[in-house]
matplotlib code that plots the C-alpha trace (Angstrom):
import matplotlib.pyplot as plt

x = [0.0, 1.2, 1.0, 1.9, -1.1, -3.5, -2.2, -2.6, -6.2, -7.2, -5.5, -7.4, -10.7, -9.9, -8.0, -10.9, -12.8, -9.6, -8.5, -11.9, -11.8, -8.3, -9.0, -12.2, -10.8, -7.9, -10.2, -12.5, -9.7, -7.8, -10.9, -12.1, -8.6, -6.9, -9.6, -12.5, -14.9, -18.6, -20.3, -22.5, -19.5, -17.7, -20.7, -20.7, -17.0, -17.7, -20.7, -18.5, -15.7, -17.8, -19.8, -23.1, -24.2, -24.8, -27.5, -27.5, -27.3, -24.6, -22.5, -21.3, -20.6, -18.6, -16.5, -15.9, -14.9, -12.6, -11.0, -10.5, -9.3, -6.7, -5.5, -5.2, -3.2, -0.9, -0.4, 0.3, 2.6, 4.6, 4.9, 6.2, 8.5, 9.9, 10.7, 13.0, 15.1, 15.3, 18.7, 17.7, 19.7, 17.7, 17.3, 19.2, 17.3, 18.4, 19.6, 22.2]
y = [0.0, 3.4, 5.3, 8.6, 8.4, 7.5, 10.4, 12.7, 11.7, 11.9, 15.1, 17.6, 16.1, 16.5, 19.8, 22.2, 20.1, 19.3, 23.0, 24.1, 21.7, 22.7, 26.4, 26.4, 24.1, 26.5, 29.5, 27.9, 27.1, 30.3, 32.4, 31.0, 30.8, 34.0, 36.4, 35.7, 34.8, 34.8, 31.4, 32.2, 32.8, 29.8, 27.6, 28.7, 27.7, 24.3, 23.6, 24.2, 22.2, 19.1, 19.3, 20.0, 22.2, 19.0, 17.8, 15.1, 12.1, 13.4, 14.8, 11.3, 10.4, 13.7, 13.0, 9.4, 10.4, 13.1, 10.7, 8.0, 10.4, 11.9, 8.5, 7.6, 10.7, 10.0, 6.3, 7.1, 10.0, 7.8, 5.1, 7.6, 9.0, 5.6, 5.2, 8.2, 6.5, 3.0, 1.6, 0.8, 2.8, 5.3, 4.7, 7.1, 8.7, 8.0, 11.6, 11.6]
z = [0.0, -0.8, 2.5, 0.9, -1.5, 1.3, 3.4, 0.4, 0.0, 3.7, 4.6, 2.4, 3.5, 7.2, 7.0, 7.7, 10.3, 12.3, 12.0, 13.2, 16.1, 17.2, 16.9, 18.8, 21.5, 22.1, 21.9, 24.5, 27.0, 26.6, 26.6, 29.9, 31.6, 30.4, 29.1, 31.4, 28.5, 29.3, 29.6, 26.6, 24.4, 25.8, 25.0, 21.4, 21.0, 22.8, 20.5, 17.4, 18.9, 19.6, 16.4, 18.2, 15.4, 13.4, 15.8, 18.5, 16.1, 13.8, 16.6, 17.6, 13.9, 13.5, 16.6, 15.5, 12.0, 13.3, 15.7, 13.2, 10.5, 12.9, 13.9, 10.2, 9.5, 12.4, 11.4, 7.7, 8.7, 11.0, 8.4, 5.9, 8.5, 9.3, 5.6, 5.8, 8.4, 6.8, 5.9, 2.3, -0.2, -2.2, -6.0, -8.2, -11.0, -14.6, -15.2, -12.5]

ax = plt.figure().add_subplot(projection="3d")
ax.plot(x, y, z, "-o")
ax.set_aspect("equal")
plt.show()
């Protein structure tokens, strides 16, 4: 299996949802801890972070897919990274 190709397919699909989840999670925590954010504003960030805007049934699916997608990106990234450190000699291109 070509891990690079799989990683290349998964990453654009998950970019916006994972970025949204990360940004709203950080905004929620820092907003409450450092900036004294109101509970109403914090609740908005938490609803976006957890995918509650999709409704109660799709919220669980959203969380599951984000978790599995992130695990998939981590695994494929680690597999590609391990290929960089293997002791196999790299193939030379014909033009060299």
